N, C-alpha and C positions, 0 to 999 in steps of 0.2 A: 655471642651467646645471650648476653643480657638483653639486647634489643629484641631477639626472638622471644624471650620470656615475657617481656613487657607486651609484645604484640598479642600474645595469647590471653592476656587478662581480659576477661569479659565481666564487666560489672553489671550484674543483673540478678534478680531474685531467682534462686535455684529452687523452684517449687515444682510440684507435680499437681496436676489437676485432680480434684477429688469431688466428683459430682458436678452436675450441670448447674451453673449459676442462674438464678432467677433475678428479674428486675428488683424484687423486694430485697433479696439477700445482698445485691450490689448496693442498693440504697442504704442498707444498714451499715455496710462496710464504709461507704463514702461518708456517712454521718459520723460514724465512730472515728474515722481517720482525721476528721476536722479537729479533734482534741489533741493531735500529735503535732510535733514541730515540723514534720515533713509529710503533709497530707498526700501529695501526688505519689510519692514513693510508697507510702503506706498502702494506698489503693492498688498500685501496680503489684506490689508484693503479695497482697492478700486476695486479689481477684481470683486466683487459681483455687482458692479454698472456699469461695463463696457458696458452692453447693453443699459443703459439709458444715459451714458456719450457721447458716439458716437463722440468723437473728439471735444467736446465743453469745452472750458476753464471754462466757467461759471458753467456748470453742474459738471465739475470735482471739482472745488472749493467748490460748494455746497455739493457734496457728501463727500468731505474731512472734511468739518466743521460738517456735520451731523454725520459722524463716530465719530469725536471728542466729539460731544455732547452726543452721546450714551455711549461712554466709560467713560466720566465724570460722567454721571448719574449713571452708574454701580459702579464706584469707590466711589461715594458719598454714595450710598446705602451700600456698603461694610463697609465703615468707620462708618456709623451710627450704623451698627450692632456691630462693635467693642466697641462702647460706652456702650453697654448693656452686655458685657462679664464680668462675675464675676471674681474677682481676679486681675483685672487690677490695677496697681499702681496709686496713686493720680496724680503724674506728667504726667504719660502716659494718664490718663483720661482727664486731662486738654488739653494736646496736641491733643488728638482725638477730643475734643469739638471744639477747635480752627480750626482744620482741617475741621470739618463739616461745619463751617461757611465759610471758604475760598472756599470750594468746592461748596457750595450753590451759592457763587458769580461767580465762574467759570461756573457753569451750566447756570446761568442767562445770563452771557456774551455770551456764545455760542448759547443760544436760540435766543438772539437778533441778533446774526450774521446770523443765518439761515433765520430769517425773513428779514433781510436786503438784503441777497442774492436773496430772492424771489422777492423783489421789484426792484432790479437792472438788471433784465434780459435784458431789452432793453434800458437802459438809456445811455446817451452819455454826453459829455461835462462836464459842471459844476455839473449837477445832478449826473453823474457817480462819479466824484471826491468826492463829499460830501458823497455819500453812501460808497465809498471805504474807505474814511478816518474813518468813523464809524466802518466799518467792521474790518479794520486793528487794530484799537484801542481795540475793543471788544475781538478779538481773542488773541491779545497780552496780554490783561488783564486776560483772562482765563488762559493763560500759566503762567503768573506771580503768580496767586493764586494757581495753582497746585504746583509750585515750593515752595511757602511759606508753603504749607501744608506739604510737605515732609521734609522741613528743621526744622519744629517745634518740632521734637522729639529729646530731649537731652539725654534721658535715653535709653541706649542700651538694646535690648531684642527682643522678638518675635513680639511685637506690632510694634515697630519701623521698624523691618525688613519687616513685612508684608505690612505696609503702604508705606514704601519707594519703595519696589518692584512694588507695584501697581501704585504709583504716577510717577515713572520713565517711566513706560509704557504709561500712559495717557499723560504725558508731551511730549513723543516722537510722539504720534499720533497728538497732538495739534500743535507741532512744524512743523510737515509735513503739516498740514492744513494751517498754517500761510504761509509757503513757497509757497503752491499752490495758496493761495489768492494773494500773492505778484506777482506770475507768471501771474495770470489772469490779474492783474492790468497793468503790463508791456505790455503784449501782446495786451490788449484792447487799450491802449494808442498808440501802434504802428500800430493798425488796422490789426493785423494778427491773430485775434482770430475768432473762430466759435461760433455763439450765442447758 
């Protein structure tokens, strides 16, 4: 059963296309993704959103956090399924249960982040700084919880390998989202962003 579960793991951005991308919007995404730790992954995950991003730092950050939320939900679902696999060792089972809890926190933080981004589309000054502080805290917290999940497995084996591989990917997507949120903040403060 475990082998079948692992075979169904598809690591890839779970996005939907929103508008036709233009060369200009793809150039914007590529340039923005250079500020992340994982540029090729960033471009791949956000290319489906190019048509709706249209050079907007705010919409780029929102798309990146949305992708991160979708990937975190997918990983949480995968880990929940692992808890029901027969033959899992007791220590692995406990690590999986702990991981389910930390991933629930990660999903909650990213959900709050998407909501915060929706509210800050046209904010400025102190209101922007307050929303941005919340946003950076929540995305950072989501990333921390993802890292805690992958470090919780002390028993080597297939379960640890499967969870670690999945969590490394999700953490990279979330790290990219945090970098693009920070980029949005810097460009907004300098007045060089497009709403």
